[in-house]
C-alpha positions as CSV (number, residue, x, y, z in Angstrom):
1,M,0.0,0.0,0.0
2,S,1.3,3.5,-0.9
3,F,2.3,5.9,1.9
4,L,-0.4,8.4,0.9
5,F,-3.4,6.2,1.8
6,N,-4.3,4.1,4.8
7,I,-7.4,3.0,6.7
8,S,-6.6,5.4,9.6
9,L,-6.9,8.3,7.1
10,V,-10.3,7.1,6.0
11,K,-11.6,6.9,9.5
12,C,-10.5,10.4,10.3
13,I,-10.8,12.4,7.1
14,K,-14.6,12.6,7.3
15,R,-14.3,15.5,9.7
16,I,-12.7,17.9,7.2
17,M,-14.3,17.0,3.9
18,P,-16.7,20.0,4.0
19,I,-13.8,22.2,3.2
20,V,-15.8,25.4,3.1
21,K,-16.2,26.4,6.7
22,Y,-19.5,28.2,7.1
23,K,-20.5,30.6,9.9
24,N,-23.1,28.2,11.2
25,N,-22.4,24.5,11.2
26,L,-25.9,23.3,10.4
27,F,-27.6,20.9,8.0
28,Y,-26.6,20.7,4.4
29,C,-24.1,23.5,3.9
30,R,-23.6,24.0,7.7
31,N,-26.0,26.9,7.8
32,Q,-29.6,27.2,8.6
33,T,-31.9,25.2,6.2
34,K,-35.6,25.7,6.3
35,F,-38.2,23.2,5.1
36,F,-41.7,24.4,4.4
37,H,-44.1,21.6,5.2
38,K,-47.8,22.2,4.9
39,T,-47.2,25.9,4.8
40,E,-45.6,25.8,8.3
41,Q,-42.0,26.7,8.6
42,S,-39.9,24.1,10.4
43,M,-36.2,24.5,11.0
44,F,-33.8,21.5,11.3
45,T,-30.2,21.4,12.5
46,A,-27.3,19.1,11.9
47,I,-24.7,17.5,14.0
48,R,-21.6,19.6,13.6
49,Y,-18.3,18.1,12.6
50,S,-15.5,20.5,12.6
51,A,-13.8,21.5,9.3
52,Y,-10.5,21.0,11.2
53,L,-9.4,18.1,13.3
54,P,-8.2,18.2,16.8
55,S,-4.4,18.7,16.8
56,T,-3.7,15.1,17.9
57,M,-5.6,13.7,14.9
58,K,-4.3,15.9,12.1
59,P,-1.2,13.8,11.4
60,I,-3.4,10.7,11.1
61,L,-5.7,12.6,8.8
62,F,-3.2,12.8,6.0
63,G,-1.4,9.6,6.8
64,F,1.7,11.6,7.6
65,S,2.4,9.7,10.7
66,L,3.4,6.7,8.6
67,L,6.9,7.9,7.7
68,G,8.2,4.3,7.9
69,L,6.3,3.4,4.7
70,L,8.5,5.8,2.8
71,G,11.5,3.6,3.0
72,F,13.5,6.1,5.0
73,D,16.4,4.9,7.0
74,E,16.5,6.8,10.3
75,E,20.1,5.6,10.7
76,I,21.1,7.8,7.8
77,D,21.6,11.4,9.1
78,E,20.2,13.2,6.1
79,E,17.1,11.0,5.9
80,L,16.5,11.4,9.6
81,K,16.9,15.2,9.1
82,L,14.2,15.0,6.4
83,I,11.8,13.1,8.7
84,N,12.3,15.5,11.6
85,T,11.8,18.5,9.3
86,I,8.5,17.1,8.0
87,K,7.4,16.3,11.5
88,R,8.2,19.9,12.6
89,G,6.2,21.3,9.7
90,L,3.2,19.1,10.7
91,L,3.3,20.6,14.2
92,F,3.0,24.0,12.7
93,L,0.1,22.8,10.5
94,Q,-1.7,21.4,13.6
95,K,-1.4,24.9,15.1
96,E,-2.6,26.4,11.8
97,D,0.6,28.5,11.6
98,F,0.6,28.2,7.8
99,D,3.6,30.5,7.2
100,A,5.9,28.5,9.5
101,F,4.5,25.3,8.0
102,E,5.2,26.3,4.4
103,Q,8.7,27.5,5.3
104,T,9.5,24.3,7.1
105,L,8.2,22.1,4.3
106,H,10.2,24.0,1.7
107,D,13.2,23.2,3.8
108,A,12.1,19.6,3.6
109,L,11.9,19.9,-0.2
110,K,15.5,21.1,-0.4
111,I,16.6,18.1,1.7
112,A,14.7,15.7,-0.4
113,Y,16.1,17.2,-3.6
114,N,19.6,16.9,-2.3
115,L,18.9,13.2,-1.4
116,Q,17.3,12.6,-4.8
117,H,14.6,10.7,-2.9
118,F,11.7,10.4,-5.3
119,D,9.1,9.1,-2.8
120,G,10.3,11.7,-0.2
121,L,9.7,14.5,-2.7
122,T,6.3,13.2,-3.5
123,Y,5.5,12.9,0.2
124,V,6.5,16.5,0.8
125,F,4.4,17.7,-2.2
126,D,1.4,15.9,-0.8
127,V,1.9,17.4,2.7
128,L,2.1,20.9,1.1
129,A,-1.0,20.2,-1.0
130,N,-3.0,19.3,2.1
131,G,-1.7,22.3,3.9
132,A,-2.9,24.5,1.1
133,F,-6.2,22.6,1.1
134,M,-6.7,23.4,4.8
135,K,-5.7,27.0,4.2
136,K,-8.3,27.2,1.5
137,D,-5.6,28.2,-1.0
138,Y,-7.3,26.1,-3.6
139,V,-5.3,27.3,-6.6
140,N,-2.0,26.0,-5.1
141,A,-3.7,23.0,-3.6
142,E,-4.9,21.9,-7.0
143,K,-1.5,22.4,-8.6
144,L,0.2,20.4,-5.9
145,F,-2.3,17.6,-5.9
146,V,-2.0,17.3,-9.7
147,T,1.8,17.1,-9.2
148,V,1.4,14.3,-6.6
149,M,-0.9,12.4,-8.9
150,Q,1.5,12.7,-11.9
151,R,4.4,11.5,-9.7
152,L,2.3,8.5,-8.6
153,M,1.5,7.6,-12.2
154,T,5.1,7.9,-13.1
155,K,5.8,5.2,-10.4
156,G,3.3,2.9,-12.0
157,G,0.1,4.1,-10.4
158,H,-3.2,3.4,-12.2
159,E,-6.3,5.7,-12.6
160,N,-8.3,3.5,-10.2
161,D,-5.7,3.2,-7.5
162,L,-7.0,4.3,-4.1
163,N,-4.3,7.0,-3.8
164,I,-5.3,8.5,-7.1
165,L,-9.0,8.3,-6.2
166,H,-8.4,9.9,-2.9
167,I,-6.7,12.9,-4.5
168,S,-9.4,13.0,-7.2
169,L,-12.0,13.4,-4.4
170,K,-10.1,16.3,-2.9
171,L,-9.8,17.9,-6.3
172,A,-13.6,17.5,-6.7
173,K,-14.0,19.4,-3.4
174,I,-11.7,22.1,-4.6
175,Y,-13.7,22.5,-7.8
176,E,-16.9,22.6,-5.7
177,A,-15.5,25.4,-3.6
178,Q,-14.5,27.3,-6.8
179,N,-18.1,26.7,-8.1
180,N,-16.6,24.9,-11.1
181,I,-19.7,22.7,-11.5
182,S,-18.7,20.7,-14.6
183,K,-15.3,19.6,-13.2
184,C,-16.8,19.0,-9.8
185,E,-19.5,16.7,-11.2
186,V,-16.9,14.7,-13.3
187,G,-14.6,14.4,-10.3
188,Y,-17.3,13.0,-7.9
189,R,-18.7,10.6,-10.5
190,Y,-15.3,9.4,-11.4
191,C,-14.5,8.6,-7.8
192,I,-17.8,6.9,-7.1
193,Q,-17.9,4.8,-10.3
194,N,-14.3,3.5,-9.7
195,L,-14.9,2.8,-6.0
196,E,-18.2,1.0,-6.8
197,E,-16.2,-1.3,-9.1
198,L,-13.5,-1.9,-6.5
199,F,-16.2,-2.6,-3.9
200,H,-17.8,-5.2,-6.0
201,K,-14.5,-6.9,-6.7
202,N,-13.5,-6.9,-3.0
203,P,-16.4,-6.0,-0.7
204,E,-14.4,-6.6,2.5
205,N,-11.5,-4.2,1.7
206,E,-11.5,-1.6,4.5
207,N,-9.7,1.0,2.5
208,V,-12.2,0.8,-0.4
209,L,-15.2,0.9,2.0
210,G,-13.9,3.9,3.8
211,L,-13.1,6.0,0.8
212,Y,-16.4,4.9,-0.9
213,S,-18.4,6.0,2.1
214,L,-16.6,9.3,2.2
215,S,-17.0,9.9,-1.5
216,L,-20.8,9.2,-1.4
217,D,-21.2,11.5,1.6
218,A,-19.3,14.4,-0.1
219,Y,-21.3,13.9,-3.3
220,A,-24.6,13.8,-1.4
221,R,-23.8,17.2,0.2
222,Y,-22.9,18.6,-3.1
223,L,-26.2,17.4,-4.6
224,L,-28.1,19.0,-1.8
225,K,-26.6,22.3,-2.6
226,Q,-27.7,21.8,-6.2
227,G,-31.3,21.0,-5.1
228,H,-31.2,17.3,-6.1
229,T,-32.8,16.0,-2.9
230,K,-33.8,12.5,-4.0
231,E,-30.4,11.7,-5.4
232,A,-28.7,13.2,-2.4
233,F,-30.8,11.0,-0.1
234,N,-29.8,7.9,-2.0
235,N,-26.1,8.7,-1.8
236,F,-26.4,9.5,2.0
237,K,-28.1,6.1,2.5
238,K,-25.4,4.2,0.6
239,S,-22.7,6.1,2.5
240,Y,-24.4,5.1,5.7
241,E,-24.5,1.4,4.6
242,M,-20.8,1.4,3.7
243,C,-20.0,3.2,7.0
244,V,-21.8,0.5,9.0
245,K,-20.1,-2.3,7.1
246,L,-16.7,-0.8,7.9
247,H,-17.2,0.5,11.5
248,G,-20.3,-1.2,12.8
249,E,-23.3,0.7,14.1
250,I,-21.7,2.5,17.0
251,F,-19.7,5.1,15.1
252,E,-19.9,8.9,15.1
253,M,-20.5,9.3,11.3
254,N,-23.4,7.0,11.4
255,V,-25.2,9.4,13.8
256,I,-24.4,12.3,11.4
257,L,-25.6,10.4,8.4
258,L,-28.8,9.2,10.1
259,N,-29.5,12.7,11.2
260,D,-29.2,13.8,7.5
261,L,-31.4,11.0,6.3
262,G,-34.0,11.8,9.0
263,T,-34.2,15.5,8.1
264,L,-34.3,14.8,4.4
265,S,-37.1,12.3,4.9
266,Y,-39.1,14.8,6.8
267,G,-38.5,17.4,4.2
268,Q,-40.0,15.0,1.6
269,G,-43.1,14.4,3.8
270,H,-42.1,10.9,5.0
271,V,-42.7,11.5,8.7
272,E,-42.5,7.9,10.0
273,E,-39.3,7.2,8.1
274,A,-37.8,10.4,9.5
275,L,-38.6,9.4,13.0
276,Q,-37.1,5.9,12.4
277,F,-33.8,7.5,11.2
278,L,-33.6,10.0,14.0
279,N,-34.5,7.6,16.8
280,K,-31.8,5.2,15.5
281,A,-29.4,8.2,15.6
282,V,-30.3,8.8,19.2
283,Q,-29.8,5.1,20.2
284,I,-26.3,5.1,18.6
285,G,-25.4,8.6,19.9
286,Q,-26.1,7.6,23.5
287,H,-23.0,5.4,23.2
288,L,-20.8,8.2,21.9
289,P,-20.4,10.7,24.8
290,D,-17.8,12.8,23.0
291,L,-20.2,13.8,20.1
292,E,-20.4,17.5,20.9
293,S,-23.4,18.5,18.8
294,F,-25.5,15.4,19.5
295,S,-28.2,17.7,20.9
296,S,-29.2,18.5,17.4
297,V,-30.7,15.0,16.9
298,Y,-32.9,15.5,20.0
299,I,-34.0,18.9,18.7
300,N,-34.8,17.6,15.3
301,L,-37.0,15.0,16.8
302,G,-38.6,17.7,19.0
303,S,-39.3,19.8,15.9
304,I,-41.0,16.9,14.2
305,Y,-43.2,16.1,17.2
306,I,-44.2,19.8,17.4
307,K,-45.4,19.7,13.8
308,Q,-47.3,16.5,14.5
309,G,-49.0,18.0,17.6
310,M,-47.2,15.6,19.9
311,L,-46.2,18.3,22.4
312,K,-45.3,16.0,25.3
313,Q,-42.8,14.0,23.2
314,A,-41.5,17.3,21.7
315,E,-40.9,18.7,25.1
316,T,-39.1,15.6,26.3
317,H,-36.7,15.6,23.4
318,C,-36.0,19.3,23.5
319,I,-35.2,19.2,27.2
320,E,-32.9,16.3,26.5
321,G,-31.3,18.3,23.8
322,M,-30.8,21.2,26.2
323,K,-29.2,18.9,28.8
324,N,-26.8,17.4,26.2
325,A,-25.8,20.8,24.9
326,K,-25.1,22.1,28.4
327,R,-23.1,18.9,29.1
328,H,-20.9,19.6,26.1
329,H,-20.8,23.4,26.6
330,Y,-22.3,23.7,23.1
331,E,-23.7,27.2,22.9
332,E,-25.4,26.8,19.5
333,G,-27.2,23.7,20.8
334,K,-28.4,25.6,23.8
335,K,-29.9,28.3,21.6
336,E,-31.5,25.6,19.3
337,A,-33.0,23.8,22.4
338,A,-34.3,27.1,23.8
339,H,-35.9,28.0,20.5
340,C,-37.6,24.5,20.4
341,L,-38.9,24.9,24.0
342,Q,-40.2,28.4,23.3
343,E,-42.0,27.1,20.2
344,I,-43.7,24.4,22.4
345,K,-44.7,27.0,24.9
346,S,-46.2,29.2,22.1
347,V,-48.2,26.3,20.8
348,M,-49.5,25.5,24.2
349,M,-50.7,29.0,24.9
């Protein structure tokens, strides 16, 4: 397996794929989304997952902790110097000190050039590409990712290799952020088509499952922004199925995906189906105490019960949402829960 891709990356990268960081991290595009159901306005929220990983997880995100896979020999002084320079740069990236990160990685480039270490150079280019990606410097990120892809192909990589597909997915996200719809569509479909073929060939391959689930989720969110609700729902559902196959039921992204499926179902008028998805999200989320914005699931359930006139159930879930938001010191969740409880009070009056 190449050094650019590993199952640890798949498990963690989900948190940053919405590369545009919106002011409010709510459903669809992380801002408020309103459904109009039977002329009544109903607001739904989404579980937040940060556009940036906690500092301890960022190295895993890009697979950069796997320096041993590069074939470096830490007994050779210059190669050890290159390793330490890359690690130092990653520390700056974790702190979002992009200037120091770029300077340090350019120092690493000089060392790799002097060593004439092909894989080392490719690795540094990939680190720089991901840094630009995080910085939202999409022009440079695109150039660097294309360079990495070309270098992988030079070493014998194929168009359907997981490393190539992983980079292709990031390029699709870049094109989405740049509103380049045609390239974005081609990129997403290319990834999903190839991953579907790889999945059918080897349905137990964890790396394929992880990247397939990730690609389906990213494409679903893109489709929602384009107003293709039914197609988005189908991609979310397939992403959830792949995620369960890989991680089992008790996993953070399953809660996020079920919340998305529930809110979409309700928006299409499928109340019972929406309740099933959201109640399942609650059951799973109760086993995940670190899910900061889990309160959103309770509040979405509360909102549906309000619209159905089931005020006792609505109040129970909104109160539970408030408790959960307070437990996590999640201010946005507290506001959402307060809004939900105020709406119940207004209806009762």
